[in-house]
C-alpha positions in Angstrom: -18.0 13.0 18.1 -18.4 11.5 14.7 -15.1 11.5 12.4 -16.0 11.3 8.9 -13.9 9.6 6.2 -13.9 11.5 2.7 -13.2 10.1 -0.6 -11.0 12.5 -2.7 -9.9 12.1 -6.2 -6.3 14.0 -6.0 -5.5 13.6 -9.5 -7.3 12.8 -12.6 -4.7 10.9 -15.4 -5.6 10.5 -18.9 -3.2 8.4 -20.8 -3.9 7.8 -24.5 -6.0 4.6 -25.2 -9.4 4.6 -23.6 -10.2 1.1 -25.1 -6.9 -0.7 -24.0 -6.8 1.2 -20.5 -10.3 1.4 -19.4 -11.8 -1.3 -21.5 -14.4 1.0 -23.2 -14.0 4.2 -25.7 -12.0 5.0 -28.5 -8.5 3.3 -29.4 -6.7 6.7 -29.3 -9.4 8.4 -27.1 -8.1 9.7 -23.6 -8.6 7.4 -20.7 -9.8 8.4 -17.1 -7.8 7.3 -14.0 -8.3 8.4 -10.6 -5.8 9.0 -7.8 -8.1 7.9 -5.0 -7.2 9.1 -1.5 -9.0 9.1 1.8 -9.1 11.9 4.2 -9.8 10.9 7.8 -11.0 13.0 10.6 -9.9 12.1 13.8 -8.9 12.9 17.7 -5.2 12.9 16.4 -6.1 15.5 13.7 -6.7 15.1 9.8 -5.1 11.8 8.4 -4.6 11.5 4.5 -4.0 8.3 3.0 -1.9 8.8 -0.1 -1.6 12.6 -1.6 -1.9 12.6 -5.3 0.2 15.6 -6.9 1.1 18.8 -5.2 0.0 22.2 -6.1 3.3 22.8 -7.7 3.1 19.8 -9.6 -0.3 21.1 -11.1 1.1 24.1 -12.1 4.3 22.9 -13.8 5.4 19.4 -14.8 9.0 19.9 -13.9 8.9 18.5 -10.6 7.1 15.3 -11.6 9.3 14.7 -14.6 8.6 14.9 -18.3 8.4 10.9 -18.5 5.6 10.7 -15.9 3.9 13.5 -17.1 3.7 12.2 -20.9 3.0 8.7 -19.7 0.2 9.9 -17.1 -1.0 12.7 -18.8 -2.4 14.3 -15.7 -5.3 17.1 -15.7 -3.4 20.0 -14.4 -5.9 21.3 -12.0 -4.8 22.9 -8.8 -8.5 22.4 -7.6 -8.0 18.5 -7.4 -4.9 18.6 -5.0 -5.4 17.4 -1.6 -4.8 20.7 -0.2 -7.3 22.7 -2.3 -9.9 20.2 -1.6 -9.1 20.0 2.2 -9.3 23.8 2.5 -12.6 23.9 0.6 -13.8 21.6 3.5 -12.9 24.1 5.9 -9.7 22.9 7.6 -6.1 24.1 7.0 -2.9 22.3 5.7 -1.8 22.2 9.6 -4.7 20.0 10.5 -3.3 17.3 8.6 -1.1 15.4 11.2 -0.4 12.2 9.5 0.1 11.0 6.1 -0.1 7.2 5.4 1.6 6.5 1.9 0.8 3.3 0.1 3.9 3.8 -1.9 6.1 6.8 -2.9 5.2 6.9 -6.7 5.0 10.5 -7.7 1.1 10.3 -8.2 0.7 8.9 -4.7 3.2 11.0 -2.8 3.8 14.2 -4.5 1.5 16.1 -2.5 3.5 15.7 0.9 5.3 18.8 0.3 1.9 20.6 0.8 1.8 19.5 4.4 5.1 20.2 6.0 4.3 19.5 9.5 2.7 16.3 8.9 4.3 12.8 9.9 4.7 10.9 6.8 4.3 7.0 7.3 5.5 4.6 5.0 6.9 1.0 5.2 10.8 1.2 5.6 11.4 -1.1 2.4 9.8 1.5 0.2 11.6 4.4 2.0 14.8 2.6 1.0 13.6 2.0 -2.4 12.8 5.6 -2.8 16.0 7.1 -1.4 18.5 4.3 -2.2 17.2 2.8 -5.5 18.9 -0.4 -6.8 17.1 -1.4 -9.8 16.5 0.7 -13.2 12.9 0.6 -12.7 13.3 2.3 -8.8 15.9 5.1 -10.4 13.1 6.1 -12.8 10.1 6.0 -11.0 10.9 7.7 -7.8 11.7 11.6 -7.8 13.6 12.7 -5.0 12.4 16.2 -5.5 9.3 15.5 -3.7 10.9 14.9 -0.4 13.7 17.6 -0.7 11.9 19.3 2.0 12.9 16.7 4.8 9.6 15.5 5.8 9.0 14.0 9.2 9.4 10.2 8.2 7.7 7.4 10.2 9.2 4.2 8.9 7.2 1.1 9.7 8.7 -2.5 9.8 7.7 -5.9 8.6 6.6 -7.0 12.1 3.0 -7.0 13.5 -0.1 -8.6 14.1 -2.3 -10.7 11.7 -5.5 -9.2 9.8 -7.8 -11.6 8.0 -4.9 -13.9 7.1 -2.4 -11.1 6.0 0.9 -11.2 7.7 2.9 -8.5 9.3 0.2 -5.8 9.6 1.8 -2.8 11.6 -0.4 -0.6 13.7 0.7 2.9 13.1 0.9 3.7 17.0 -1.1 3.1 20.2 -3.2 6.1 19.7 -4.2 5.3 16.0 -5.6 1.4 16.5 -7.9 1.6 13.6 -5.3 2.1 10.9 -3.2 -0.7 9.8 -0.5 -1.0 7.1 -1.1 -3.9 5.2 2.1 -5.3 3.2 1.1 -5.9 -0.6 4.7 -5.8 -2.0 5.2 -6.3 -5.7 4.1 -3.7 -7.2 6.9 -1.7 -5.4 9.5 -2.9 -2.9 7.6 -1.8 0.0 4.3 -1.3 -1.3 1.3 -1.6 1.2 -2.4 -1.4 1.5 -4.1 0.9 4.4 -7.0 -0.7 6.3 -9.3 1.4 8.4 -12.1 0.4 10.7 -15.3 2.2 9.9 -18.6 2.2 11.7 -19.9 0.3 8.7 -16.9 -2.3 8.6 -13.3 -2.4 7.5 -12.5 -0.3 4.4 -8.8 -1.3 2.8 -7.3 1.0 0.5 -5.3 -1.4 -1.8 -3.2 1.4 -3.7 -1.7 -0.2 -6.8 -1.8 -3.7 -5.7 -4.4 -3.9 -8.7 -5.4 -1.2 -11.2 -8.9 -2.4 -12.7 -11.9 -3.5 -10.5 -12.2 -6.7 -12.8 -9.2 -8.1 -11.4 -11.1 -8.6 -8.1 -13.7 -10.5 -9.9 -14.2 -13.9 -8.2 -15.3 -16.1 -11.0 -13.1 -14.7 -13.8 -10.2 -12.1 -12.8 -9.1 -10.2 -15.9 -7.3 -6.9 -16.6 -7.4 -4.6 -19.7 -4.1 -4.8 -21.8 -3.1 -1.3 -21.1 -3.2 -1.8 -17.4 -1.8 -5.1 -17.5 1.2 -3.9 -19.3 1.6 -1.0 -17.1 1.5 -3.4 -14.1 4.3 -5.3 -15.6 6.5 -2.6 -16.4 6.3 -1.4 -12.7 6.2 -4.5 -10.7 9.1 -5.2 -8.4 8.1 -8.7 -8.1 5.4 -10.4 -10.2 5.2 -13.3 -8.2 4.3 -11.2 -5.0 2.1 -9.1 -6.9 0.1 -11.9 -8.1 0.0 -13.6 -4.9 -1.4 -10.6 -3.3 -4.0 -10.2 -5.6 -5.0 -13.7 -4.9 -5.1 -13.0 -1.4 -7.1 -10.0 -2.1 -9.8 -11.9 -4.0 -9.8 -14.4 -1.0 -10.2 -11.8 1.5 -13.3 -10.4 -1.0 -14.9 -13.7 -1.2 -14.5 -14.5 2.7 -15.5 -11.2 3.9 -18.1 -9.7 1.9 -18.6 -6.6 4.6 -14.9 -5.4 3.7 -14.8 -2.7 1.1 -11.9 -3.0 -1.1 -10.6 -0.2 -3.7 -7.6 0.4 -5.6 -5.9 3.9 -6.4 -6.8 4.4 -10.2 -10.2 2.6 -10.9 -12.3 5.8 -11.6 -15.6 3.6 -11.4 -14.5 2.4 -8.2 -13.9 6.0 -7.0 -17.3 7.0 -8.1 -18.9 4.2 -6.3 -17.4 5.0 -3.2 -17.9 8.8 -3.4 -21.6 8.3 -4.0 -22.3 5.9 -1.1 -23.7 7.5 2.2 -21.0 8.9 4.6 -18.8 6.8 6.6 -17.3 7.3 9.6 -14.3 6.3 11.9 -14.9 3.7 14.3 -12.8 4.5 17.4 -10.1 6.9 16.8 
């Protein structure tokens, strides 16, 4: 039985300054950023990698917070939520058995409330950052309202096997061998990528390890001024963040069959979603 992998955009963010953020458009025009998530059909049920915002978030900005709403300027469209798109595909919220989070920022984890019976997989360092913030950035970036429903947390440690030169990769469990948490700390304390083995080769969801596809250019990596500033404001460790970007470029150079994409580059999302369907390798 083939288990398809779906690319979903679970929120469109439109901060001001398209030229500074997207690298094109008017200086005061709205930019376009995606919240690129994956929906994986498997023998274990549906697996969601990141969630975007929740249905409630799309009906009112109170839960995500005024500061986040102003900075990100999300399109308030319930039809973009993971729940709506999953139900449109013919599934129900209860079919989602696992949610794997790159990190706990609201635009990545806000939607976990829409799937109250799913196991929520996250790196233990990220869970600590979200529930016990110890820096000013951590205190403002996380919204505890997003996990007041007491989700079924599945915390993962730094130990694990190596994967293409990356240390401490953790297999989610013995029945999910084709999904790996790849620590890419630096954007946040416990930020991770998620690697998925498909019939067409490995796919690596890099989360917010980078923001613009030009950062993965092998000859002249670069980023737009607006997204460079955003990354510097949000980072928990600049040294780790830049080191991980270099590692990702090396991974791309040495393994051209591995598909890399980040969460917010809308061009990457459009490229991935326009490609022929891909399927999970084993699970």
